[in-house]
C-alpha positions as CSV (number, residue, x, y, z in Angstrom):
1,M,-10.8,35.3,-7.8
2,M,-13.3,33.6,-5.0
3,G,-14.1,29.7,-5.3
4,N,-17.1,28.8,-3.8
5,R,-15.8,27.5,-0.9
6,A,-14.2,30.6,-0.2
7,L,-17.7,31.8,-0.9
8,F,-19.0,30.5,1.6
9,A,-16.5,30.7,4.1
10,A,-16.6,34.6,3.8
11,V,-20.8,34.4,3.8
12,A,-20.6,32.3,7.2
13,A,-18.1,34.9,8.2
14,S,-20.1,37.9,7.8
15,C,-23.2,36.3,8.9
16,L,-21.3,36.8,12.8
17,W,-21.5,40.4,12.2
18,S,-25.0,40.2,10.2
19,G,-27.6,38.1,12.4
20,C,-28.2,35.6,9.7
21,T,-27.4,31.6,10.4
22,T,-25.2,29.6,8.1
23,D,-28.6,27.3,7.8
24,E,-30.1,29.4,4.9
25,P,-28.9,28.4,1.6
26,I,-25.5,30.0,0.2
27,V,-25.6,30.7,-3.3
28,D,-23.2,31.9,-5.9
29,E,-23.0,34.5,-8.9
30,D,-24.6,31.8,-11.5
31,G,-27.1,30.4,-8.5
32,H,-26.1,27.4,-7.8
33,E,-26.5,26.5,-4.1
34,Q,-23.2,26.1,-2.2
35,T,-21.8,23.4,1.0
36,P,-18.7,22.8,2.7
37,G,-16.1,20.9,1.1
38,L,-14.4,20.3,-2.3
39,D,-17.7,19.1,-4.0
40,D,-19.1,23.0,-5.4
41,D,-15.5,24.3,-6.5
42,F,-15.3,21.5,-8.8
43,A,-18.1,21.6,-10.0
44,H,-18.0,25.6,-10.9
45,A,-14.7,25.0,-13.0
46,A,-16.0,22.0,-14.2
47,R,-18.9,24.2,-15.8
48,T,-16.9,27.2,-16.3
49,Y,-14.6,25.3,-18.6
50,G,-16.7,22.1,-19.9
51,V,-14.6,19.8,-18.1
52,P,-17.2,16.2,-17.1
53,V,-17.2,16.7,-13.0
54,D,-16.0,13.6,-11.9
55,L,-12.9,13.3,-14.6
56,L,-11.7,16.6,-12.8
57,K,-12.3,15.1,-9.7
58,A,-10.8,11.7,-9.6
59,I,-7.7,13.3,-11.8
60,A,-6.6,15.5,-8.6
61,Y,-7.7,12.4,-6.1
62,V,-4.8,10.9,-7.7
63,E,-2.4,13.3,-8.1
64,T,-2.6,14.8,-4.0
65,R,-6.2,13.1,-2.5
66,W,-7.6,16.0,-2.7
67,E,-5.3,18.3,-0.4
68,M,-3.5,21.6,-1.1
69,V,0.3,20.7,-1.4
70,D,3.0,23.1,-1.7
71,G,5.5,20.6,-3.6
72,S,9.7,20.8,-3.2
73,E,12.0,19.4,-5.4
74,E,13.2,16.0,-5.0
75,V,14.6,15.4,-8.5
76,E,17.0,17.7,-10.5
77,G,14.9,18.3,-13.7
78,R,11.2,17.4,-12.4
79,S,9.6,20.7,-11.0
80,A,7.8,20.6,-7.7
81,G,4.2,20.7,-8.5
82,A,1.5,22.5,-6.0
83,G,-2.4,22.6,-5.2
84,V,-4.6,20.3,-5.7
85,F,-3.9,19.0,-8.9
86,A,0.1,19.5,-8.4
87,L,0.0,21.6,-10.9
88,Y,3.6,22.3,-12.8
89,G,5.5,22.6,-16.5
90,D,2.5,23.0,-18.9
91,N,-0.1,22.4,-16.9
92,L,1.0,25.1,-14.8
93,A,2.8,27.2,-17.4
94,I,-0.8,26.6,-20.3
95,G,-3.7,26.0,-17.6
96,A,-2.9,29.2,-15.9
97,A,-2.8,31.4,-19.2
98,E,-5.7,30.0,-20.6
99,A,-8.1,30.3,-17.2
100,N,-6.4,33.9,-17.5
101,V,-4.9,33.1,-13.8
102,D,-1.3,34.3,-12.6
103,P,0.4,31.1,-12.6
104,E,1.9,31.7,-9.4
105,L,-1.7,32.1,-7.8
106,A,-2.7,29.1,-9.8
107,R,-0.1,27.1,-7.3
108,T,-1.3,29.2,-4.2
109,D,-4.8,29.0,-4.8
110,L,-7.7,27.0,-4.3
111,S,-9.7,28.4,-7.0
112,A,-7.3,29.7,-9.6
113,N,-5.7,25.6,-8.9
114,L,-8.9,24.8,-10.5
115,A,-9.4,26.6,-13.1
116,A,-5.7,26.2,-14.6
117,A,-5.7,22.4,-14.1
118,A,-9.7,22.4,-15.7
119,A,-8.6,25.0,-18.6
120,R,-5.8,22.7,-19.5
121,L,-8.0,19.7,-20.1
122,A,-10.4,21.7,-21.9
123,A,-8.0,22.6,-24.0
124,L,-6.1,19.3,-24.4
125,A,-10.0,17.6,-25.1
126,A,-9.9,20.4,-28.0
127,D,-6.4,19.4,-29.6
128,R,-7.9,16.1,-29.5
129,G,-11.3,16.4,-30.5
130,V,-12.7,15.2,-27.8
131,T,-16.3,16.5,-26.6
132,A,-18.2,13.1,-25.2
133,T,-19.5,13.0,-21.8
134,D,-18.4,9.6,-21.7
135,L,-15.2,9.5,-19.8
136,V,-13.2,7.2,-21.1
137,A,-13.3,8.6,-23.9
138,W,-11.2,11.3,-22.4
139,R,-8.1,8.4,-21.6
140,D,-6.2,10.8,-24.3
141,V,-6.4,13.7,-22.9
142,I,-5.8,11.8,-19.5
143,A,-2.5,10.4,-20.8
144,D,-1.5,13.9,-22.0
145,F,-2.2,15.7,-18.4
146,A,0.1,13.2,-17.0
147,Q,3.7,14.9,-18.7
148,N,4.8,11.3,-18.3
149,P,7.9,10.6,-21.0
150,D,7.5,7.1,-20.1
151,D,4.8,5.3,-22.1
152,E,4.2,2.7,-19.4
153,A,3.8,4.9,-16.5
154,R,1.5,7.4,-18.5
155,A,-0.6,4.0,-19.2
156,A,-0.8,3.6,-15.5
157,Y,-1.5,7.3,-14.2
158,V,-4.4,6.5,-17.1
159,D,-5.3,3.0,-15.5
160,E,-5.6,5.0,-12.1
161,V,-7.9,7.6,-12.4
162,I,-10.1,5.2,-14.6
163,T,-10.3,3.0,-11.9
164,V,-10.9,6.2,-9.0
165,L,-13.9,6.9,-11.6
166,A,-14.8,2.8,-12.0
167,L,-15.2,2.3,-7.8
168,G,-15.7,6.1,-6.3
169,A,-13.6,7.5,-3.2
170,T,-14.9,9.8,-1.0
171,S,-13.0,12.0,1.1
172,I,-13.9,13.1,5.0
173,A,-12.2,15.7,6.7
174,E,-11.3,15.7,11.2
175,D,-14.0,18.1,11.8
176,G,-16.4,15.9,9.8
177,T,-16.6,18.1,6.7
178,V,-17.4,15.8,3.2
179,V,-14.3,17.2,0.8
180,A,-15.2,15.6,-2.1
181,V,-17.0,12.5,-3.2
182,I,-17.2,10.4,-6.2
183,E,-19.8,8.1,-6.9
184,P,-19.0,4.8,-8.4
185,H,-19.1,4.6,-12.2
186,G,-21.0,0.8,-12.9
187,E,-20.9,1.3,-16.4
188,I,-16.5,2.2,-16.2
189,A,-14.6,-1.8,-15.9
190,V,-12.1,-1.6,-14.1
191,P,-8.7,-1.5,-15.6
192,P,-6.9,-4.6,-15.1
193,G,-3.9,-4.6,-12.5
194,P,-0.2,-4.6,-13.8
195,G,0.0,-8.8,-12.7
196,I,2.4,-10.3,-11.6
197,P,6.2,-8.8,-11.3
198,R,7.8,-9.4,-14.3
199,A,11.2,-10.6,-12.9
200,G,12.8,-11.5,-9.7
201,T,12.7,-8.7,-7.1
202,D,14.6,-8.4,-3.8
203,F,11.2,-8.0,-1.9
204,A,8.4,-10.6,-3.0
205,G,5.5,-8.8,-4.6
206,A,7.4,-5.7,-5.9
207,I,6.8,-5.2,-9.7
208,W,10.5,-5.2,-11.2
209,R,10.3,-1.9,-13.5
210,P,13.9,-1.4,-13.9
211,S,16.1,2.5,-14.0
212,P,19.2,2.6,-16.2
213,N,20.5,5.1,-13.0
214,Y,22.3,3.6,-11.1
215,N,26.1,2.2,-11.0
216,S,28.1,-0.5,-8.5
217,R,28.3,-0.2,-4.7
218,G,32.0,-0.9,-5.0
219,G,31.7,-3.5,-3.0
220,S,30.3,-1.8,0.0
221,G,27.7,-2.7,1.8
222,V,23.9,-2.1,2.9
223,S,24.0,-0.6,6.4
224,L,21.1,2.7,5.9
225,V,17.6,3.0,4.7
226,V,16.7,6.4,3.4
227,I,12.5,7.7,3.6
228,H,11.8,9.7,1.1
229,S,8.9,11.4,-0.3
230,C,8.5,11.9,-4.2
231,E,6.7,15.0,-4.5
232,G,4.1,13.3,-7.0
233,N,1.4,10.7,-8.0
234,Y,2.7,7.2,-7.8
235,A,3.2,6.9,-11.6
236,A,4.8,9.9,-12.6
237,C,7.3,9.2,-9.4
238,W,9.0,5.4,-11.1
239,G,7.8,7.4,-14.5
240,W,10.4,9.6,-13.9
241,L,13.2,7.9,-11.7
242,R,13.9,5.0,-14.7
243,N,14.4,7.6,-17.3
244,S,17.9,8.4,-18.2
245,A,17.2,12.5,-17.9
246,A,16.2,12.4,-14.4
247,Q,20.0,11.0,-13.9
248,A,18.2,9.8,-10.2
249,S,16.2,6.7,-9.1
250,A,15.4,5.1,-6.1
251,H,15.8,1.0,-5.2
252,Y,11.9,1.2,-4.2
253,V,8.1,3.0,-4.5
254,V,5.7,2.2,-2.9
255,K,2.0,3.4,-3.7
256,E,0.1,6.1,-2.3
257,D,-2.5,3.5,-0.1
258,G,0.7,0.7,0.1
259,G,-0.9,-1.2,-2.2
260,E,1.5,-2.0,-4.6
261,V,5.4,-1.5,-4.4
262,T,8.2,-0.8,-8.0
263,Q,11.6,-1.7,-7.8
264,L,13.5,0.5,-9.9
265,V,16.8,-1.5,-9.3
266,S,18.3,-4.2,-7.3
267,E,19.5,-3.7,-3.8
268,A,23.1,-5.2,-4.9
269,N,23.3,-1.9,-6.7
270,R,23.9,1.6,-5.8
271,A,20.9,3.7,-7.0
272,W,21.2,7.1,-6.9
273,H,18.7,8.9,-4.2
274,V,20.7,11.4,-1.9
275,A,22.8,13.7,-3.5
276,A,26.0,14.2,-0.2
277,T,28.0,12.7,1.2
278,Y,27.9,11.4,4.5
279,D,27.4,12.9,7.5
280,C,27.2,10.6,10.7
281,A,26.4,14.1,13.3
282,R,23.1,13.5,11.0
283,A,22.5,10.6,11.8
284,G,23.1,10.6,15.6
285,G,26.4,10.1,15.2
286,S,26.4,6.2,14.1
287,Q,28.6,5.0,11.3
288,C,31.2,8.1,11.8
289,N,33.9,6.1,9.6
290,K,31.4,6.2,6.3
291,N,32.1,10.2,6.8
292,G,32.4,11.9,3.0
293,I,31.4,8.7,1.6
294,S,28.6,9.0,-0.8
295,T,25.2,8.1,0.8
296,N,24.3,6.0,-2.4
297,T,27.1,3.3,-1.5
298,F,25.8,2.0,1.3
299,S,21.8,2.7,1.3
300,V,19.0,1.8,-0.1
301,G,16.0,4.7,-1.3
302,I,13.0,3.9,-0.7
303,E,10.6,6.8,-2.5
304,H,6.8,6.8,-1.1
305,A,4.1,8.6,-3.6
306,G,2.9,11.9,-1.7
307,F,3.9,15.3,-0.6
308,A,6.4,16.4,2.2
309,S,3.8,19.1,2.8
310,Q,1.1,16.9,3.2
311,S,-1.1,16.6,6.1
312,S,-1.1,12.8,6.8
313,W,0.1,9.5,5.5
314,S,-2.4,6.7,4.5
315,A,-1.7,3.6,6.9
316,G,-1.4,1.4,3.9
317,I,1.6,3.0,2.6
318,I,2.9,3.4,6.5
319,E,2.3,-0.4,6.8
320,K,3.8,-1.9,3.4
321,S,6.2,0.1,3.5
322,A,7.6,-1.0,6.9
323,K,7.3,-3.8,5.8
324,L,9.5,-3.7,3.3
325,T,12.1,-2.1,5.5
326,C,11.3,-5.3,8.0
327,D,12.8,-7.1,5.0
328,I,15.6,-4.7,4.3
329,T,17.0,-4.5,7.6
330,R,16.9,-8.4,7.9
331,D,18.2,-8.9,4.8
332,H,21.5,-6.9,5.4
333,A,21.6,-6.8,9.3
334,I,20.9,-3.2,10.1
335,P,19.8,-2.0,13.3
336,R,15.9,-0.8,13.2
337,D,16.4,2.3,14.9
338,R,16.3,6.1,13.6
339,N,19.8,6.6,13.2
340,H,20.1,3.9,10.4
341,I,16.7,4.8,9.1
342,V,16.2,8.4,8.3
343,S,14.9,10.8,6.0
344,H,16.2,11.7,3.3
345,G,15.7,15.4,4.7
346,Q,17.7,14.6,7.8
347,L,20.7,13.9,5.4
348,Q,20.4,16.9,3.1
349,P,18.7,19.3,4.9
350,W,19.8,22.4,3.2
351,N,17.5,21.4,0.4
352,R,15.2,18.7,0.9
353,T,12.6,18.2,3.4
354,D,11.2,14.8,2.4
355,P,9.5,13.2,3.7
356,G,7.9,16.2,5.8
357,P,7.1,17.3,9.4
358,N,4.2,14.6,9.0
359,W,5.6,11.0,8.5
360,P,4.8,9.6,11.9
361,W,8.2,8.1,12.5
362,S,7.6,6.7,16.0
363,H,4.9,4.9,14.6
364,Y,7.0,3.7,11.4
365,I,10.1,2.5,13.2
366,D,7.9,0.7,15.6
367,R,6.1,-0.5,12.7
368,V,8.8,-2.1,11.0
369,R,10.1,-4.1,14.3
370,A,6.7,-5.5,14.8
371,N,6.7,-7.0,10.7
372,C,10.5,-8.1,12.1
373,G,9.0,-9.8,15.3
374,D,11.2,-7.6,17.9
375,G,9.0,-5.2,19.4
376,G,6.7,-3.1,18.1
377,G,2.4,-2.5,18.9
378,G,-1.2,-2.5,17.6
379,T,-1.8,0.6,15.2
380,G,-4.2,1.7,17.6
381,A,-1.0,2.4,20.2
382,I,0.7,6.1,21.2
383,I,3.9,5.7,21.3
384,V,5.9,8.5,23.5
385,D,9.3,8.6,22.2
386,S,12.4,9.8,24.7
387,N,12.8,12.7,21.7
388,N,9.6,15.2,21.2
389,A,10.8,15.6,17.1
390,N,9.6,12.1,17.0
391,N,6.2,12.5,18.5
392,N,3.1,13.3,17.4
393,Q,2.7,16.0,20.2
394,A,-1.2,16.0,19.6
395,V,-1.3,13.2,21.6
396,A,2.6,11.9,22.6
397,K,5.1,14.1,24.4
398,I,8.2,13.9,26.8
399,E,9.1,16.4,30.0
400,L,12.1,16.2,31.7
401,T,12.5,17.9,35.3
402,G,16.1,18.0,36.8
403,T,19.0,17.1,35.3
404,W,19.5,14.1,32.4
405,G,21.9,13.5,30.1
406,S,21.1,12.8,26.4
407,S,23.0,9.5,24.8
408,S,22.3,6.9,22.2
409,A,25.6,4.8,22.9
410,T,24.2,1.6,24.1
411,P,22.7,0.2,20.9
412,G,18.7,-1.4,20.6
413,Y,17.3,1.8,22.2
414,Y,14.0,3.4,20.7
415,G,13.8,6.2,18.1
416,T,17.0,8.4,18.3
417,G,18.5,7.5,21.1
418,Y,17.6,7.6,25.2
419,W,17.9,9.8,28.5
420,Y,19.5,8.5,31.5
421,A,20.1,10.4,34.8
422,N,21.5,9.1,38.3
423,T,19.2,7.5,41.1
424,A,18.4,9.7,43.9
425,Q,15.6,10.8,46.6
426,T,14.9,13.5,44.5
427,S,11.3,14.5,42.8
428,A,13.0,14.6,39.4
429,P,11.2,12.1,36.8
430,A,11.0,11.8,33.3
431,T,7.3,12.3,32.4
432,F,5.8,10.0,29.5
433,W,2.2,12.3,28.6
434,F,-0.4,10.5,26.4
435,Y,-3.8,12.1,25.3
436,L,-6.9,10.5,25.3
437,P,-10.1,11.4,23.7
438,A,-12.0,9.6,26.1
439,A,-11.5,7.1,29.5
440,G,-10.8,3.8,29.4
441,T,-8.2,0.4,30.4
442,K,-5.0,0.5,28.9
443,T,-1.9,-1.8,28.3
444,V,1.0,0.0,29.2
445,D,4.8,-0.9,27.7
446,A,8.4,0.0,28.6
447,W,11.7,0.5,26.5
448,W,14.8,1.0,27.3
449,T,18.8,-0.1,27.0
450,A,20.0,-2.3,28.9
451,G,23.2,-2.2,31.3
452,S,25.1,-2.9,34.5
453,N,25.0,1.0,35.2
454,R,21.7,0.5,35.3
455,S,19.1,0.8,38.0
456,S,17.7,-2.6,39.4
457,G,14.5,-0.9,41.2
458,A,13.1,2.0,38.4
459,P,9.9,2.9,39.5
460,F,7.2,3.8,36.7
461,I,4.2,5.5,38.4
462,A,1.3,5.7,36.0
463,F,-1.1,8.8,36.5
464,N,-4.8,9.6,35.1
465,A,-5.8,12.6,34.2
466,A,-6.6,14.3,37.3
467,G,-3.6,13.4,38.7
468,N,-4.2,10.2,40.4
469,E,-2.0,7.3,40.3
470,V,-3.7,4.1,39.1
471,G,-0.9,1.7,39.6
472,R,2.8,1.4,39.4
473,R,5.9,-1.1,38.5
474,T,9.5,-1.4,39.2
475,V,11.7,-3.1,36.8
476,N,15.3,-4.0,36.8
477,Q,16.8,-2.0,33.3
478,Q,19.8,-3.9,33.7
479,G,17.9,-7.1,31.5
480,S,14.9,-7.4,29.5
481,G,16.5,-4.2,27.0
482,S,15.7,-3.2,23.8
483,Q,12.2,-4.8,23.9
484,W,8.9,-4.0,25.0
485,V,8.1,-4.6,28.6
486,T,4.4,-4.4,29.8
487,L,4.8,-2.7,33.3
488,G,0.9,-3.0,34.0
489,T,-2.9,-2.6,32.7
490,W,-5.0,0.4,34.6
491,S,-7.6,2.6,34.0
492,F,-7.0,6.4,32.8
493,S,-9.3,9.3,32.1
494,A,-9.8,11.4,29.1
495,G,-7.5,14.2,28.4
496,W,-3.7,14.3,29.7
497,N,-2.5,11.0,31.3
498,K,1.1,10.4,32.4
499,V,3.2,7.6,33.0
500,V,6.8,9.2,35.3
501,L,9.9,7.2,35.7
502,S,11.1,8.3,39.3
503,R,14.5,8.6,39.9
504,W,13.9,7.6,43.4
505,A,15.8,4.2,43.7
506,A,19.1,2.9,45.6
507,E,21.9,5.3,44.8
508,G,24.9,4.7,42.5
509,S,22.9,3.8,39.2
510,V,21.0,5.6,36.5
511,V,17.5,5.0,35.1
512,I,16.7,5.2,31.5
513,A,14.2,7.2,29.9
514,D,13.1,5.5,26.1
515,A,10.2,5.4,25.5
516,V,6.5,4.0,26.4
517,R,3.9,2.3,24.8
518,I,-0.1,2.7,25.7
519,R,-2.2,0.1,23.9
C-alpha cells in the first residue's frame, strides 16, 4: 500500500534518474493531483471510505497534532496508541480488519494508519446510521471513536474535535512544507468551555475533576515533582486516570496547548503515578534518605497531553507547566533544579521513557525559575547547560578541555550539577558553544554556585564564529551564586559562537562551569 505522500516522494526520487522535474503534476491512481504534506493522504482516505475529509483531519489533529507517534505504555491497562490517529484497542483492531491491513502495519505506516482510522469511523457511522455531510451530525461517531469510559471526558473529546472544525487548524513543518490545513467552518458554533473551576484547587484556574485513585501520604511532605507524558490526548488522559479500573492517577494533567489544566488529586494526598520505589542515584544523589520509599509518597505528578516520541512540545504547554511547577515548588519549598524536578523515565527507566528525549529540560527549568522570580530567561533565549543531556545540541553544547570534575554538592546549581577545575596557568577551558542562524548582538549571562573556595577572578571570554574575541569579563564566583549574572552584550556572527570559561587565574581556588544564557 503506497500512500499519496509516499507516492509523491517516490515519483520525486525517480525524477533524479529519469530527468523529469517535480514541477510536473504528480497524480495518484485515481487521477488526483498530489502535493507534499498530508492533505492528499487525508483526502484519499476520505474518498475511499466515505468519511468527511475535515472530520478525519480534525480527529487526527486532536489525537497527535498530525504527527506519526509511537506511543509507549504510560498507564497499566491502557494500550499505547500509534500513528497520526494514535490507534489502539478496537480502533486499531477493528479498523485494520475493515481496511484489510495488518494491525502492526496500521501502527507504523502512514497510509495503513489513515486507512484503518477512516474504515473504523465509516463502520461506526454505519452502526449509527450516520450518512450526512453535516459534520456536527457525526458527534456520536466521534464519541465512539474516543474509546473513553468517562462520560464527561468523552463529551470533552467531541467538543475538542468540533472546536478544531469550527476554528480551523494549520501545521507547517520546519522545512516550510504545509503538513495539513483545515479551513474554519463558520457554520459550526464553537462549543462552550468547561467553565470556571468547580471546586477549590491547589493551582489557580485548574479544573477539579477528582480521581478515586489516591490515598494518604501518611504525614510525608512533598519534595519532588515528576514530569510525565500521557501517551494520549488531553481528554483521554484525565478521563482514564479518574477511572477506578485504571488504578493510576496524577495530581495534574496539562492540555496540549497549555490552555487548560485538570487537577485529579489534591497535593495533600498521594496520587499513583510512579510504579517504583525511590533510588537517589537516579536523581543526582539527592534525598538519599528516601531510598526504598515509594516515590508517590513524597512527590507531585504532572501528566502532559502528548507522547514521549513526539518531535517537540508546544510553547503553550511548556509555559503553563512551568507556572504549575513553580507554584508546587514554591508551596512546598522544593529546590528548582533537575534533581528535584525529574522525569518519569528517569525514575523508572526499565519500562518508561516519558516525557521523552525532546522535552526541553534546560528551557523548562529556566521558565520554572523565571515564573518564581529566581532567574530564568525569555522564551527566545539559548541556555547552554553543563550537562549536554539537558541541551538542545542543535544549538547548544558544552565542551571540556583538560581535567574537570563533576559535582552537585553545592545547591543552587542550574540543571543537574556543574563542572569545577583548579585554577592554573593552563589553556584547558570549559567552552559553551551556541549556534546563531544569523549575526546579531546578544547579551550573555552566566550561572554558577558560589563558595569560599571559588575564584575571585574567573575569566569568561566570548568569541564569534570566526574565532575572534568579541568581549570578556572577569567575575568573582565567591558570591552572586545561583542566579543569572550578566557578562556583557557583544556582537556575534552566524554559526557556532562560544563563551569560554578559562582556568587562567590566581592558583589555589576553583572555577565553576554551570550554565551560560544567550539572549
